[in-house]
Backbone bond lengths (Angstrom), bond angles and torsions (degrees), N, CA, C in turn:
res aa  C-N    CA-C-N  psi(-1)  N-CA   C-N-CA  omega(-1)  CA-C   N-CA-C  phi
1 M - - - 1.465 - - 1.516 109.13 -
2 N 1.305 116.41 127.39 1.455 121.53 178.13 1.529 109.93 -87.52
3 R 1.328 117.09 149.74 1.456 121.53 178.93 1.508 109.43 -127.77
4 P 1.333 117.92 143.80 1.459 120.43 178.46 1.515 110.85 -71.48
5 H 1.310 116.87 153.88 1.458 121.34 176.77 1.524 109.49 -95.60
6 P 1.364 117.73 135.98 1.457 119.97 178.52 1.521 110.69 -60.04
7 T 1.328 115.51 150.34 1.453 121.00 177.92 1.517 110.17 -70.42
8 A 1.300 117.08 138.39 1.468 120.73 178.11 1.517 109.62 -68.12
9 A 1.335 115.99 144.20 1.462 120.10 -175.11 1.517 111.56 -61.46
10 G 1.313 117.47 -35.66 1.443 119.56 -176.22 1.504 114.00 -70.27
11 S 1.359 117.85 -14.38 1.454 120.07 -175.41 1.509 113.38 -98.23
12 T 1.327 117.39 2.24 1.454 120.22 -177.88 1.507 110.44 -83.15
13 G 1.329 115.38 156.89 1.445 118.43 -171.27 1.512 115.04 -105.99
14 N 1.325 119.63 -14.84 1.455 119.66 -179.89 1.514 110.23 -144.32
15 G 1.352 115.58 175.39 1.449 120.04 -174.23 1.505 114.45 -60.62
16 A 1.333 116.88 -42.47 1.465 119.86 -178.48 1.518 110.98 -64.96
17 N 1.329 117.39 -44.71 1.456 120.34 177.91 1.519 111.45 -64.62
18 R 1.333 116.35 -38.58 1.462 119.77 178.68 1.518 110.70 -63.46
19 A 1.319 116.88 -41.89 1.466 120.19 178.65 1.525 110.41 -63.90
20 D 1.329 117.51 -41.92 1.461 120.86 178.18 1.523 110.88 -62.37
21 A 1.336 116.67 -40.72 1.459 120.41 -179.99 1.525 111.07 -66.50
22 I 1.332 116.69 -37.34 1.466 120.36 176.02 1.523 109.90 -63.37
23 L 1.321 116.86 -43.55 1.465 120.13 178.52 1.524 111.22 -61.70
24 A 1.335 117.24 -41.27 1.466 120.58 179.17 1.522 110.61 -63.42
25 G 1.320 116.85 -42.68 1.457 120.02 178.11 1.517 112.53 -67.09
26 A 1.327 116.35 -39.40 1.465 120.21 177.81 1.519 110.76 -64.64
27 A 1.327 117.00 -41.99 1.465 120.37 177.30 1.518 110.31 -61.29
28 R 1.322 117.17 -40.26 1.456 121.42 178.71 1.536 110.32 -62.15
29 A 1.330 116.35 -43.76 1.470 120.33 179.76 1.523 111.42 -67.97
30 F 1.337 117.32 -45.14 1.466 120.63 179.77 1.526 110.86 -63.93
31 A 1.326 117.13 -38.51 1.460 120.82 -179.60 1.523 111.18 -66.19
32 A 1.337 116.68 -35.47 1.462 120.86 -177.04 1.529 112.22 -77.19
33 R 1.344 116.88 -38.50 1.467 120.23 -171.45 1.518 113.99 -113.41
34 G 1.323 116.63 -17.07 1.451 120.29 -169.26 1.517 109.34 91.18
35 Y 1.315 116.56 147.18 1.467 120.94 -176.26 1.524 111.75 -60.26
36 A 1.327 116.71 -48.94 1.463 120.37 -174.26 1.522 112.10 -62.47
37 A 1.322 118.08 -34.31 1.466 121.86 -174.82 1.526 113.06 -88.45
38 T 1.326 117.31 -2.41 1.463 121.12 -176.18 1.522 110.58 -98.00
39 S 1.306 116.24 121.91 1.467 120.75 178.00 1.523 109.83 -85.78
40 M 1.310 115.57 163.48 1.459 119.67 176.38 1.525 110.94 -65.76
41 R 1.318 117.96 -30.20 1.459 119.94 176.14 1.531 110.67 -66.63
42 A 1.331 116.29 -36.68 1.460 119.54 176.41 1.525 110.69 -65.77
43 V 1.325 116.09 -36.80 1.465 119.89 176.35 1.525 109.72 -64.28
44 A 1.322 116.63 -42.89 1.463 120.24 179.39 1.523 110.68 -61.15
45 Q 1.326 117.03 -41.53 1.460 120.49 178.12 1.521 111.23 -64.36
46 A 1.325 116.87 -39.35 1.460 121.03 -178.57 1.522 112.35 -70.12
47 T 1.321 116.16 -29.93 1.463 120.07 -175.77 1.519 113.36 -96.03
48 G 1.319 116.62 -21.79 1.455 119.50 -173.33 1.518 112.87 76.45
49 A 1.328 116.76 8.12 1.465 122.00 179.33 1.520 109.68 -99.12
50 S 1.313 116.58 157.65 1.459 120.99 176.97 1.520 109.88 -77.11
51 L 1.329 115.55 157.03 1.462 119.29 175.20 1.518 110.64 -58.59
52 G 1.326 116.65 -38.57 1.462 119.94 179.46 1.512 112.32 -60.94
53 S 1.325 116.77 -41.32 1.458 120.54 178.89 1.519 111.36 -65.74
54 I 1.332 116.24 -40.93 1.464 119.99 179.77 1.525 110.67 -63.80
55 Y 1.327 116.39 -47.40 1.465 119.67 179.35 1.531 110.83 -64.87
56 H 1.322 117.02 -34.62 1.464 120.33 178.59 1.525 110.66 -61.71
57 H 1.314 116.89 -43.52 1.468 120.53 -176.29 1.531 112.87 -79.40
58 F 1.359 117.36 -36.18 1.466 118.54 -168.16 1.523 114.54 -127.69
59 G 1.306 118.81 -9.95 1.449 121.35 171.56 1.507 116.35 82.53
60 S 1.326 117.98 -38.06 1.462 121.32 -175.18 1.525 109.27 -166.12
61 K 1.327 115.54 173.06 1.466 119.74 176.23 1.534 110.03 -65.21
62 E 1.333 116.26 -39.67 1.463 119.54 176.24 1.523 110.95 -62.03
63 G 1.331 116.00 -37.40 1.459 119.68 177.41 1.521 111.87 -62.46
64 L 1.326 116.98 -36.05 1.461 121.08 175.98 1.523 111.02 -63.46
65 L 1.330 116.37 -48.59 1.463 120.11 -178.98 1.526 110.44 -63.04
66 R 1.304 115.93 -43.38 1.466 119.82 178.26 1.524 110.69 -59.45
67 A 1.337 117.00 -43.34 1.458 120.55 -178.53 1.523 111.95 -67.85
68 I 1.334 117.03 -38.27 1.471 119.66 176.45 1.521 109.66 -56.98
69 M 1.319 116.33 -46.33 1.456 120.49 -175.18 1.524 112.40 -74.13
70 T 1.321 116.65 -48.97 1.467 117.98 -176.62 1.528 111.40 -67.38
71 T 1.321 116.90 -39.90 1.464 120.11 -179.70 1.521 110.86 -62.26
72 N 1.321 116.60 -45.63 1.462 119.04 -177.13 1.519 112.61 -73.14
73 F 1.337 118.01 -37.69 1.459 119.28 175.60 1.527 110.88 -61.08
74 R 1.324 116.39 -42.37 1.470 119.34 -179.67 1.522 111.47 -68.60
75 R 1.312 117.07 -42.46 1.457 119.75 -177.10 1.522 112.16 -68.88
76 V 1.319 117.66 -40.95 1.467 118.43 179.40 1.526 110.23 -67.41
77 R 1.327 117.22 -33.14 1.468 120.80 178.15 1.522 110.78 -70.21
78 V 1.320 117.37 -42.63 1.465 120.58 177.48 1.516 110.11 -61.24
79 A 1.326 116.74 -45.38 1.466 120.53 179.37 1.524 110.62 -61.02
80 L 1.335 116.67 -38.60 1.462 120.47 178.55 1.519 111.34 -64.04
81 E 1.327 116.78 -49.28 1.454 120.22 -176.03 1.529 111.50 -64.28
82 E 1.331 116.71 -30.39 1.460 119.28 177.46 1.520 112.21 -66.70
83 R 1.333 116.49 -23.50 1.466 120.68 -178.39 1.526 113.08 -95.10
84 L 1.304 116.10 -11.90 1.461 120.69 -177.52 1.520 110.93 -100.48
85 T 1.310 115.27 153.52 1.458 121.53 169.20 1.515 107.56 -128.16
86 E 1.305 115.87 159.41 1.467 119.63 -179.15 1.520 112.34 -62.28
87 A 1.319 116.42 -24.80 1.462 120.13 -176.02 1.524 113.06 -88.19
88 V 1.330 118.61 -5.34 1.462 119.89 -174.76 1.530 109.92 -65.21
89 D 1.341 116.22 138.55 1.469 118.92 179.89 1.530 108.71 -76.91
90 P 1.342 117.84 158.20 1.468 120.20 -171.30 1.520 113.64 -63.55
91 R 1.318 118.38 -35.04 1.457 119.67 178.60 1.530 110.55 -64.07
92 A 1.315 116.07 -47.34 1.461 119.89 177.89 1.527 110.52 -62.79
93 A 1.331 117.04 -36.97 1.465 120.45 179.68 1.519 111.11 -63.86
94 I 1.325 117.59 -40.16 1.466 120.86 177.95 1.523 110.31 -65.44
95 E 1.321 116.82 -41.43 1.467 120.13 177.01 1.525 110.56 -60.83
96 I 1.328 116.59 -42.50 1.467 120.90 178.22 1.528 110.22 -65.39
97 F 1.332 116.87 -40.82 1.463 121.01 179.77 1.523 110.09 -59.14
98 V 1.337 116.83 -47.01 1.464 120.71 -179.21 1.524 110.43 -64.51
99 E 1.324 117.26 -46.43 1.461 120.46 -179.43 1.527 111.16 -61.33
100 N 1.313 116.36 -41.05 1.464 120.01 -179.52 1.524 111.04 -67.24
101 H 1.325 116.62 -45.93 1.462 121.40 -177.93 1.523 110.76 -63.76
102 V 1.319 116.38 -49.52 1.464 120.40 -177.91 1.526 110.42 -65.95
103 G 1.323 116.44 -44.10 1.454 119.64 179.05 1.514 112.64 -61.97
104 F 1.336 116.36 -40.67 1.466 121.13 -178.93 1.523 111.17 -66.69
105 F 1.331 117.06 -49.93 1.457 119.19 -170.78 1.524 113.95 -85.92
106 T 1.328 119.46 -20.81 1.464 117.99 173.74 1.519 111.02 -70.40
107 R 1.326 116.94 -13.85 1.463 120.25 172.56 1.524 111.09 -82.28
108 D 1.326 117.51 -12.07 1.465 120.98 178.80 1.530 109.01 -151.23
109 L 1.332 115.50 74.74 1.463 120.66 -177.70 1.523 111.86 -66.94
110 D 1.330 117.03 -27.59 1.468 119.11 177.86 1.530 110.63 -62.95
111 A 1.319 116.51 -45.35 1.467 119.71 178.00 1.518 110.45 -63.18
112 M 1.328 116.71 -39.02 1.465 120.57 179.15 1.534 110.65 -60.62
113 K 1.322 116.33 -43.46 1.470 120.18 179.37 1.517 110.65 -65.09
114 V 1.313 116.83 -46.29 1.465 120.61 -179.21 1.523 110.44 -61.14
115 M 1.321 117.10 -43.52 1.461 120.81 -179.07 1.521 111.67 -66.64
116 S 1.324 117.16 -30.95 1.464 121.03 179.07 1.519 111.75 -75.60
117 H 1.345 117.22 -33.94 1.459 120.86 -172.26 1.524 114.63 -97.89
118 E 1.315 117.94 -26.49 1.463 120.17 -167.69 1.526 114.07 -111.24
119 L 1.320 118.12 11.84 1.468 119.84 -176.48 1.522 111.96 -58.60
120 S 1.323 117.24 -39.79 1.463 120.19 -177.29 1.522 112.61 -81.82
121 T 1.338 117.95 -1.32 1.460 121.22 -179.11 1.522 112.00 -71.06
122 L 1.323 116.44 -35.19 1.456 120.73 -176.72 1.525 111.11 -82.93
123 H 1.318 115.81 139.33 1.464 121.54 -178.96 1.529 109.61 -126.42
124 G 1.311 115.75 174.02 1.452 120.50 178.02 1.516 112.26 64.34
125 H 1.340 116.19 -146.33 1.451 120.79 -175.94 1.522 111.87 -62.51
126 A 1.340 117.25 -38.10 1.463 120.64 179.73 1.520 110.76 -61.74
127 G 1.327 116.50 -45.19 1.457 120.17 178.50 1.513 112.25 -64.00
128 E 1.329 116.22 -40.53 1.465 120.60 179.10 1.532 110.99 -63.75
129 E 1.331 116.45 -41.42 1.460 120.20 179.79 1.529 111.29 -62.58
130 V 1.324 116.00 -45.99 1.463 120.34 -178.15 1.524 110.32 -66.20
131 R 1.317 117.00 -44.47 1.464 119.58 -179.29 1.520 111.68 -65.39
132 A 1.323 117.40 -34.54 1.468 120.19 177.17 1.529 110.56 -64.34
133 L 1.328 116.88 -41.45 1.459 120.15 177.44 1.524 110.69 -66.03
134 R 1.332 116.38 -42.63 1.460 120.76 177.45 1.526 111.53 -60.94
135 D 1.330 116.10 -45.72 1.461 120.53 -177.75 1.523 111.45 -64.98
136 A 1.326 117.54 -38.55 1.461 120.97 178.97 1.529 110.62 -65.85
137 Y 1.322 115.97 -40.03 1.465 120.88 178.17 1.521 110.48 -66.10
138 T 1.328 116.29 -43.00 1.457 121.19 178.19 1.526 110.78 -62.67
139 E 1.322 117.06 -42.84 1.457 121.06 -178.78 1.518 111.35 -64.16
140 R 1.332 117.06 -31.77 1.466 119.59 177.32 1.527 109.79 -61.19
141 A 1.313 116.70 -45.34 1.463 120.17 177.90 1.527 111.17 -67.92
142 R 1.324 116.53 -42.62 1.457 120.12 -179.91 1.523 111.16 -59.61
143 G 1.317 116.71 -36.67 1.459 120.31 178.71 1.520 112.14 -63.25
144 F 1.334 116.85 -40.29 1.460 119.89 178.03 1.528 110.70 -67.20
145 L 1.332 116.96 -40.50 1.462 120.32 178.13 1.525 110.80 -64.35
146 R 1.326 116.31 -38.80 1.469 120.85 178.83 1.524 110.77 -63.98
147 R 1.330 116.45 -41.49 1.472 120.02 178.66 1.518 111.41 -67.16
148 L 1.319 116.96 -34.89 1.459 120.23 179.90 1.520 111.59 -71.90
149 R 1.335 117.22 -36.24 1.462 121.65 -179.48 1.524 110.06 -128.68
150 P 1.339 116.56 72.41 1.468 119.38 -178.90 1.526 113.12 -65.46
151 D 1.324 117.19 -15.36 1.461 121.70 178.77 1.522 113.02 -78.78
152 M 1.308 116.78 -11.94 1.463 121.35 -173.77 1.521 110.79 -78.60
153 G 1.325 116.13 134.58 1.449 121.40 178.25 1.521 111.83 -72.10
154 R 1.329 115.94 169.05 1.457 120.60 -175.19 1.525 112.18 -60.82
155 D 1.336 116.73 -44.01 1.461 119.52 -178.05 1.525 111.04 -66.99
156 E 1.325 117.10 -41.90 1.457 120.57 178.08 1.524 111.05 -63.47
157 L 1.313 116.25 -40.03 1.461 120.62 179.46 1.529 110.52 -64.51
158 E 1.335 116.58 -38.46 1.460 119.62 179.04 1.528 110.63 -65.74
159 V 1.321 116.91 -40.88 1.466 120.13 176.57 1.527 110.32 -61.64
160 A 1.327 116.33 -44.70 1.463 120.38 179.43 1.525 111.26 -61.30
161 T 1.332 116.76 -41.20 1.466 120.88 -179.96 1.517 111.07 -65.68
162 L 1.328 117.08 -43.33 1.458 120.58 178.88 1.522 111.22 -64.81
163 C 1.325 116.89 -40.27 1.466 120.47 177.12 1.525 110.94 -64.26
164 F 1.315 115.97 -39.47 1.462 121.75 179.69 1.531 110.21 -59.07
165 F 1.331 116.52 -49.87 1.460 119.32 -178.83 1.523 112.25 -75.38
166 G 1.350 116.99 -27.27 1.458 118.50 173.39 1.517 110.98 -62.07
167 M 1.314 116.21 -39.68 1.462 121.25 176.79 1.525 110.58 -62.97
168 L 1.324 117.09 -42.44 1.460 121.08 -174.51 1.525 113.11 -77.54
169 N 1.328 116.88 -45.22 1.459 119.88 -166.26 1.523 114.55 -79.02
170 W 1.330 117.84 -15.14 1.460 119.66 179.77 1.522 112.21 -101.26
171 T 1.329 115.99 14.05 1.461 120.32 179.84 1.517 112.00 -57.14
172 Y 1.325 116.65 -36.17 1.467 120.03 -176.21 1.532 112.25 -60.26
173 R 1.357 118.02 -21.72 1.464 120.64 -177.36 1.518 112.72 -72.23
174 W 1.349 116.91 -27.22 1.467 118.05 -173.11 1.524 114.64 -130.76
175 V 1.319 117.77 -3.00 1.461 119.63 -173.91 1.529 112.01 -63.24
176 H 1.335 117.64 -27.45 1.466 120.38 179.94 1.530 111.97 -66.77
177 A 1.338 116.50 -20.57 1.465 119.91 -178.31 1.523 112.73 -83.13
178 L 1.312 117.45 -7.90 1.458 120.40 -179.32 1.529 110.63 -70.24
179 P 1.329 116.50 151.51 1.475 118.99 174.35 1.523 110.21 -57.22
180 S 1.313 116.66 144.84 1.461 120.55 -178.25 1.525 112.02 -63.96
181 T 1.329 116.33 -17.73 1.465 120.13 179.84 1.521 112.75 -82.42
182 T 1.330 117.40 -9.07 1.464 121.02 179.91 1.519 109.56 -83.14
183 S 1.314 116.34 117.79 1.457 120.70 179.69 1.527 110.21 -84.80
184 A 1.324 115.62 164.32 1.465 120.11 176.51 1.524 110.58 -60.70
185 Q 1.319 117.06 -37.84 1.457 120.10 179.71 1.523 111.07 -66.42
186 Q 1.333 117.52 -41.91 1.458 120.39 178.00 1.520 110.95 -63.86
187 L 1.330 116.42 -42.39 1.453 120.36 177.35 1.522 110.68 -60.04
188 A 1.320 116.98 -47.88 1.465 120.98 -178.28 1.521 111.34 -62.33
189 Q 1.307 117.51 -40.92 1.460 120.66 -179.93 1.519 111.19 -63.21
190 Q 1.337 117.20 -41.41 1.456 119.26 178.84 1.518 111.31 -69.42
191 M 1.329 117.36 -39.35 1.465 120.31 178.19 1.524 110.67 -62.00
192 A 1.331 116.68 -44.57 1.464 120.13 179.67 1.517 110.41 -63.54
193 R 1.320 116.38 -40.98 1.469 120.12 -179.58 1.531 111.16 -64.56
194 L 1.333 116.43 -43.11 1.457 120.00 178.53 1.523 111.19 -62.37
195 F 1.333 116.50 -41.65 1.459 119.59 -178.76 1.532 111.24 -68.36
196 L 1.318 116.69 -43.75 1.453 121.12 -174.55 1.527 113.21 -76.97
197 E 1.326 116.79 -34.56 1.460 119.83 -172.68 1.526 113.16 -109.19
198 G 1.312 117.66 -21.91 1.450 120.51 -176.21 1.518 111.23 85.81
199 F 1.317 116.05 149.00 1.460 120.68 -175.01 1.516 112.38 -65.27
200 A 1.326 117.39 -35.65 1.464 121.05 -173.85 1.524 113.18 -79.41
201 A 1.332 117.67 -12.21 1.458 120.26 -177.51 1.524 109.79 -71.79
202 A 1.311 116.39 134.34 1.462 121.00 177.42 1.519 108.99 -77.81
203 P 1.346 118.50 151.23 1.467 120.46 177.15 1.530 111.47 -54.52
204 G 1.311 115.79 132.10 1.449 120.68 178.47 1.514 114.63 90.65
205 D 1.356 117.07 -9.13 1.474 119.47 178.15 1.526 111.19 -71.06
């Protein structure tokens, strides 16, 4: 599977694009070295932006991490809601959730890795904000699973929800090994099918 390369910070034309490019470069640096081991100078090198520009947009290294997480949680949720309708049945909603999540984050695997590894790094108000966004996103999926299996007890539902996100959030670890002919949509469809039907189920069962 091929992935697009983030736009270099120096090639952007306005403030919003420049901020997005800085975030992409910061995610790339944090994903490669880990948040704690990455200096602001390393972020500047990864983004092609000056330290002054980075501090102007985000204030601090913590501000960068917070923005990576909050921006992506909000954007993936907005993209999801645009694809859903109130009338969608829970099975279709889960399929849409998987397709949206995989499609969104395979375009930015660095952000996916950072969000998977660094969630507990943020503390105070920043940590609370990120966890609230994460919890709301998780609850959206849990609600669809609950509607699909109303017979399932609370503990079983929690296991199912954790397994669901375990399948989704660790994609960045192995997606590079997929054949280049496998699209994000094909991957998402197979993942949703495996989760909903189980590996041993024959087609049409």
